[in-house]
C-alpha positions in Angstrom: -80.1 43.3 -202.4 -79.3 40.4 -204.8 -79.8 36.7 -204.1 -76.7 36.5 -201.7 -77.3 34.5 -200.9 -68.3 41.6 -169.6 -68.0 44.6 -169.5 -64.7 45.7 -168.8 -63.0 48.7 -167.7 -61.6 49.3 -171.1 -65.1 50.2 -172.3 -65.6 53.4 -170.4 -62.2 54.6 -172.2 -63.6 53.8 -175.5 -67.0 55.4 -175.0 -65.5 58.5 -173.8 -64.2 59.3 -177.3 -68.0 59.0 -179.0 -70.4 60.7 -176.9 -73.2 61.1 -179.4 -76.1 58.9 -179.5 -77.3 58.0 -183.0 -80.2 56.1 -181.9 -83.6 56.8 -183.6 -86.9 57.4 -182.4 -88.2 54.1 -180.2 -91.1 51.9 -180.3 -93.8 54.5 -179.9 -92.8 56.5 -182.8 -92.1 53.7 -185.4 -95.8 54.2 -187.2 -94.4 52.7 -190.5 -93.7 49.1 -188.9 -96.5 46.8 -187.9 -95.8 45.1 -184.6 -97.9 42.0 -183.9 -97.8 40.2 -180.3 -96.2 41.3 -176.9 -93.1 43.1 -178.6 -91.4 46.1 -177.7 -88.9 47.8 -179.9 -86.1 49.0 -177.5 -84.2 51.2 -179.9 -82.7 51.5 -183.6 -80.0 53.0 -185.2 -79.3 54.3 -188.6 -75.9 53.3 -190.3 -73.8 54.7 -192.8 -74.4 51.9 -195.3 -76.5 48.9 -195.8 -75.9 46.2 -193.2 -75.4 42.6 -194.1 -74.5 41.0 -190.7 -74.8 41.7 -187.1 -73.5 40.0 -183.9 -73.4 40.7 -180.1 -70.1 40.8 -178.5 -69.2 38.4 -175.9 -71.0 39.3 -172.8 -73.7 41.3 -175.0 -71.6 44.4 -174.4 -71.8 45.9 -177.9 -73.5 45.2 -181.1 -71.1 44.9 -183.9 -72.7 45.9 -187.3 -71.0 44.6 -190.6 -71.7 46.7 -193.8 -71.4 46.9 -197.5 -68.7 49.6 -197.3 -66.3 46.8 -195.7 -66.3 48.2 -192.1 -67.7 47.0 -188.9 -69.5 49.6 -186.1 -69.7 48.8 -182.6 -72.8 50.2 -180.9 -74.1 50.0 -177.4 -77.8 49.1 -177.5 -80.6 50.1 -177.3 -79.0 53.7 -176.9 -77.7 53.4 -180.4 -74.3 55.2 -179.4 -71.4 54.5 -181.8 -68.5 53.2 -179.9 -66.0 52.5 -182.4 -65.5 51.7 -186.3 -63.4 48.9 -187.0 -61.4 49.7 -190.4 -57.8 49.3 -191.4 -56.5 53.0 -192.2 -55.0 53.6 -195.5 -55.8 50.1 -196.7 -58.6 50.6 -199.1 -61.9 48.7 -199.2 -61.9 45.0 -198.4 -65.3 44.3 -199.7 -68.5 43.9 -197.8 -68.6 42.3 -194.7 -70.3 39.0 -195.2 -70.6 37.6 -191.6 -69.5 38.3 -188.0 -69.1 35.9 -185.1 -66.9 35.2 -182.1 -66.2 32.1 -180.0 -67.1 30.9 -176.7 -63.7 30.4 -175.0 -61.9 33.0 -172.7 -59.9 33.7 -176.0 -63.0 35.3 -177.4 -63.9 37.8 -174.8 -62.4 40.7 -176.6 -62.6 39.4 -180.1 -65.0 39.3 -183.1 -63.9 37.8 -186.5 -65.4 39.0 -189.8 -65.5 37.5 -193.3 -65.4 39.5 -196.5 -66.5 39.1 -200.1 -63.0 39.6 -201.3 -61.7 36.6 -199.2 -60.3 38.5 -196.2 -61.0 37.0 -192.7 -60.0 39.6 -189.8 -60.1 39.0 -186.1 -60.6 42.3 -184.2 -59.7 43.3 -180.7 -63.0 45.3 -180.0 -61.5 47.4 -177.0 -58.3 48.5 -178.9 -59.6 48.3 -182.4 -56.5 46.5 -183.4 -56.4 43.5 -185.7 -55.1 40.5 -184.1 -54.5 38.5 -187.1 -55.8 38.4 -190.8 -56.1 35.5 -193.3 -56.8 35.9 -197.1 -58.5 33.0 -199.0 -58.6 32.9 -203.0 -62.3 32.9 -203.0 -65.5 35.1 -201.9 -65.7 33.8 -198.1 -69.6 34.1 -197.4 -69.3 32.9 -193.7 -67.9 31.3 -190.6 -68.9 29.3 -187.5 -66.8 28.8 -184.4 -66.4 25.6 -182.4 -68.4 25.8 -179.2 -65.7 24.6 -176.8 -62.5 24.8 -178.8 -60.4 27.6 -180.6 -61.3 26.6 -184.0 -63.5 27.7 -186.6 -64.8 26.9 -190.3 -65.1 29.3 -193.1 -67.4 28.8 -196.3 -67.9 30.4 -199.5 -68.3 30.5 -203.3 -66.4 27.2 -204.2 -68.1 24.8 -202.3 -65.2 23.7 -200.0 -65.1 24.1 -196.1 -61.8 25.4 -194.3 -61.3 24.4 -190.9 -58.6 26.7 -188.8 -57.1 26.5 -185.8 -57.5 30.0 -184.4 -54.5 30.2 -182.0 -52.1 29.4 -184.8 -54.4 30.9 -187.5 -53.4 27.8 -189.5 -55.6 26.1 -192.1 -56.1 22.4 -190.7 -58.4 20.9 -193.1 -60.2 21.1 -196.3 -63.7 19.5 -196.7 -65.2 18.8 -200.2 -67.0 16.1 -202.1 -65.5 13.1 -204.1 -65.7 12.6 -207.8 -68.0 9.5 -207.3 -71.0 10.6 -209.5 -73.9 9.3 -207.5 -72.6 10.5 -204.2 -73.9 13.6 -202.6 -71.1 13.7 -200.0 -70.3 17.6 -200.2 -71.4 20.7 -201.7 -71.4 21.5 -205.5 -72.2 25.5 -205.2 -71.8 28.5 -202.8 -72.1 27.8 -199.1 -73.9 30.5 -196.9 -74.4 29.1 -193.5 -72.7 26.5 -191.1 -72.7 25.5 -187.3 -71.1 23.1 -184.9 -73.1 20.5 -183.2 -73.0 21.5 -179.5 -73.4 17.9 -178.3 -70.8 16.3 -180.8 -67.6 17.9 -180.6 -66.4 16.6 -184.1 -69.4 17.3 -186.3 -70.8 20.2 -187.9 -73.3 21.3 -190.7 -73.3 23.5 -193.9 -76.0 24.6 -196.3 -76.2 26.9 -199.4 -77.5 26.9 -202.9 -77.5 23.4 -204.0 -80.5 22.6 -201.8 -78.6 20.3 -199.4 -77.8 20.4 -195.7 -74.6 18.7 -195.3 -73.4 16.9 -192.1 -69.6 16.7 -191.5 -67.1 14.9 -189.3 -63.8 16.9 -188.9 -61.8 13.7 -189.2 -63.3 12.5 -192.6 -63.1 15.0 -195.8 -66.1 14.1 -197.1 -69.5 14.7 -195.7 -71.3 11.6 -193.8 -74.7 12.6 -194.7 -77.2 14.9 -196.2 -80.8 16.6 -196.0 -82.3 17.7 -199.2 -84.9 20.4 -199.8 -83.4 23.8 -198.2 -82.2 26.6 -200.3 -79.9 28.2 -197.8 -78.9 31.8 -198.8 -77.7 33.4 -195.3 -77.2 32.6 -191.8 -80.1 30.1 -192.1 -79.2 26.9 -190.1 -79.2 26.2 -186.5 -78.8 23.0 -184.2 -80.7 22.9 -180.9 -78.9 22.6 -177.6 -79.5 18.8 -177.4 -77.7 18.4 -180.7 -80.8 16.2 -181.9 -82.6 18.5 -184.3 -81.7 21.1 -187.2 -83.8 23.9 -188.2 -83.4 25.5 -191.6 -84.5 28.9 -192.8 -84.5 28.9 -196.5 -84.9 31.6 -199.4 -87.6 29.6 -201.0 -91.4 30.1 -201.5 -92.5 26.7 -200.3 -91.5 25.0 -197.2 -88.9 28.2 -196.2 -88.9 26.8 -192.5 -88.1 23.4 -191.8 -87.1 21.0 -188.7 -84.8 17.9 -189.5 -83.6 14.9 -187.3 -79.9 15.4 -187.1 -79.3 11.5 -186.7 -81.0 10.5 -189.8 -81.4 13.7 -191.8 -85.3 12.9 -192.0 -87.6 15.7 -192.5 -89.6 15.9 -189.3 -91.9 19.3 -190.0 -92.7 22.0 -192.6 -94.0 25.0 -190.6 -97.1 26.9 -192.0 -97.7 29.3 -188.8 -99.6 32.0 -190.7 -100.1 33.7 -194.3 -97.4 35.8 -194.4 -95.0 34.0 -196.7 -91.5 35.2 -196.4 -88.4 33.7 -198.2 -86.3 33.3 -195.2 -82.4 34.3 -195.0 -81.7 33.9 -191.2 -82.8 32.1 -187.9 -82.1 30.6 -184.8 -83.1 28.5 -182.1 -84.6 30.4 -178.8 -85.0 28.8 -175.3 -88.2 26.9 -174.7 -88.9 25.5 -178.2 -89.2 29.1 -179.7 -87.5 30.3 -183.1 -86.7 33.7 -184.6 -86.4 34.3 -188.3 -86.2 36.9 -190.7 -86.6 37.3 -194.7 -87.7 38.9 -197.7 -90.8 38.9 -200.1 -92.9 39.9 -197.1 -90.0 41.9 -195.2 -90.3 40.7 -191.7 -89.2 39.2 -188.5 -91.1 36.5 -186.6 -91.2 34.3 -183.7 -92.6 30.8 -183.6 -93.5 28.7 -180.7 -92.6 25.3 -182.0 -94.9 23.6 -179.1 -98.1 24.7 -180.6 -97.0 25.8 -184.1 -98.0 29.4 -184.0 -96.3 32.7 -184.8 -96.4 34.4 -181.5 -95.0 37.6 -182.4 -94.3 39.7 -185.8 -92.7 42.8 -186.9 -93.6 43.5 -190.7 -93.7 46.2 -193.1 -89.8 46.9 -192.5 -88.3 49.1 -195.3 -86.1 45.9 -197.0 -85.6 42.5 -196.3 -84.2 41.1 -193.0 -80.7 39.6 -193.8 -79.1 39.2 -190.5 -80.3 39.0 -186.6 -78.6 37.8 -183.4 -79.9 36.8 -180.1 -78.8 38.8 -176.8 -79.2 38.9 -173.1 -82.3 38.3 -171.0 -83.9 41.7 -170.2 -86.2 41.9 -166.9 -89.4 43.3 -168.1 -92.5 44.1 -166.1 -95.6 42.1 -167.0 -99.3 42.7 -166.0 -100.5 41.0 -162.7 -103.1 39.3 -164.9 -100.7 37.6 -167.0 -98.3 36.0 -164.7 -97.5 33.2 -167.0 -95.8 35.3 -169.7 -92.1 34.3 -170.3 -89.8 37.1 -171.1 -87.4 36.0 -173.8 -83.8 37.3 -175.0 -83.6 40.6 -176.7 -83.1 40.4 -180.5 -81.5 42.4 -182.9 -81.7 42.4 -186.6 -81.1 44.6 -189.7 -83.3 45.8 -192.5 -81.3 48.0 -195.1 -79.5 50.7 -193.2 -81.5 50.2 -190.1 -80.7 48.1 -187.0 -83.4 47.5 -184.6 -83.5 45.9 -181.1 -86.6 44.4 -179.4 -87.7 42.0 -176.5 -90.8 40.1 -176.3 -92.8 37.7 -174.2 -94.7 34.6 -175.2 
């Protein structure tokens, strides 16, 4: 790949039409992987095409897998049973899937929304396999992010503009871009690959991309209100912690790919150097208890970092290709040894590497 930057009764009827498990061998028969730390690979699946984006559906019922062939497969994990393929029949290719997300409101229990390289944005009903709405932008769309409380989302892509949509009407509400002032750094000047809303500030969100800036936006203002410099974002590589006070960036760069920022001031708080496995990062997220997960290329790996003691507590290395997307699932109860009662079991993680999708859990 180049620089690209609750369960419901309906589920049983869906699964009845697909019974064959496509799961590959589990952790004990993954001799090709180097697994470090208290990690259990729960399952994996081989997909028909290269995977660019994955996302658990609401309630973690399925894992949505977006591929370069333009379609989305829904799997139950960790068994790897294919539940449904989301694709419009007789419509031809819509271009590779660049991102998959869903909102947190009751409107989104049945839905996922995907962006495509050709500018298509499609919202799918995951139980019926039908399209709820479709939007076409005149640009490559490289990602989207939902508001944490409202039925609104932003999209971003190759032209450096940010679009805000109202989902109930499928209408464009606002466009955010820089001014023409020569000395101002009040917006992006190149492709944008990542964005997320601040969970503690309902009007604000951040974005990042190829211009090495993280821009902070207020939906009531057309230009960004401040920025952070030094993060080259090429995937879903930004997140804000639950208090809304810190930003973490996962950058596709050899120097300082993993950084922590103060949201209010834009000040760099920390460059993480937790081990000698230098991976150029594409994606990552905050986890509970000051823990972060990230994946990347150069050294193809996924890594868990504990911010409280600046250590890499778990790693999966020697993957077939880089990790371009990951997502955080639900908590799984796991037996721990009596001699280690202080271990904390964290949420399941899924990630993609080429045509393979893995799911694992871990303890710290």
